[in-house]
C-alpha positions in Angstrom: 251.9 205.7 85.5 251.6 206.7 89.2 254.9 207.1 91.0 256.1 207.4 94.6 259.2 209.5 95.3 261.3 209.0 98.4 264.3 211.0 99.5 267.2 209.5 101.4 269.0 211.9 103.8 272.0 209.6 104.2 272.5 209.0 100.4 271.4 212.6 99.4 269.3 211.4 96.6 265.6 210.7 95.6 264.3 207.4 94.4 261.3 206.8 92.1 259.1 203.8 92.5 256.1 202.7 90.2 252.7 202.3 91.8 250.7 200.3 92.6 252.6 197.5 94.1 256.2 198.7 94.6 258.5 196.0 93.3 261.7 197.9 92.8 263.3 201.3 92.0 262.9 202.7 88.5 265.3 205.6 88.8 267.3 207.8 91.3 268.6 211.3 91.2 271.6 212.5 93.2 271.7 216.0 94.7 275.4 216.8 95.0 277.7 216.6 98.1 277.3 220.0 99.7 274.3 219.3 102.0 271.9 216.7 103.1 268.4 216.3 101.7 265.6 217.1 104.2 262.5 216.9 102.0 261.5 216.9 98.2 258.7 218.0 96.0 258.1 217.7 92.3 256.4 220.4 90.3 254.1 220.0 87.3 257.1 220.2 84.9 259.0 217.3 86.6 261.5 219.5 88.4 262.6 218.3 91.8 262.6 221.0 94.6 264.8 220.0 97.5 264.9 221.4 101.1 268.5 221.0 102.4 270.4 221.7 105.5 272.7 224.2 103.7 272.2 227.7 105.2 273.6 229.4 102.1 271.3 227.6 99.6 268.5 225.9 101.6 266.3 225.3 98.6 267.5 223.8 95.3 265.8 222.8 92.1 267.1 219.9 90.0 266.1 218.5 86.6 265.6 214.8 86.1 269.3 214.4 85.3 270.3 215.7 88.7 271.6 219.0 87.5 270.8 222.0 89.6 268.8 224.5 87.5 267.6 226.9 90.1 267.9 227.7 93.8 266.5 229.9 96.6 269.2 231.5 98.7 269.4 231.8 102.5 268.7 235.6 102.1 265.2 234.7 101.1 264.6 231.5 103.2 267.1 231.1 106.1 266.2 227.5 106.7 264.3 224.7 104.9 263.0 221.6 106.6 259.8 220.7 104.7 258.8 221.5 101.2 255.7 221.0 99.0 254.0 222.5 96.0 250.3 223.3 95.8 248.0 223.0 92.8 248.5 226.7 91.9 252.3 226.1 91.6 253.4 227.9 94.8 256.3 226.4 96.7 255.7 226.1 100.4 258.8 225.9 102.6 258.8 225.3 106.4 261.4 227.4 108.1 262.0 225.9 111.6 264.7 228.4 112.4 262.2 231.2 112.3 259.1 229.2 113.1 257.3 230.1 109.9 256.0 228.6 106.6 256.9 230.6 103.5 255.0 230.6 100.2 257.1 231.3 97.1 255.7 231.8 93.6 257.7 229.6 91.3 255.4 229.8 88.3 257.4 232.6 86.6 
């Protein structure tokens, strides 16, 4: 089944829709109350990587139950606006504060 994942900045959660022909939500995952979601990406294991506006923990990783299982601190990436994962399993994070795009190996 193909799915479309959308993040809601105001509701701080992601929604999953079945494709083709979006008829209604299948599921949603909430990301806590400490920050607002900026962007999301799913890795090959189904983990949800979230770019947030939190300067202490700008990148967080959640399982499908919405529990945070990993994070990348502001010491490594000071800001996270956009996020994606390439076919090799590298996490790419846009850092608008410093005007750079970071590649982080999350395969280990």
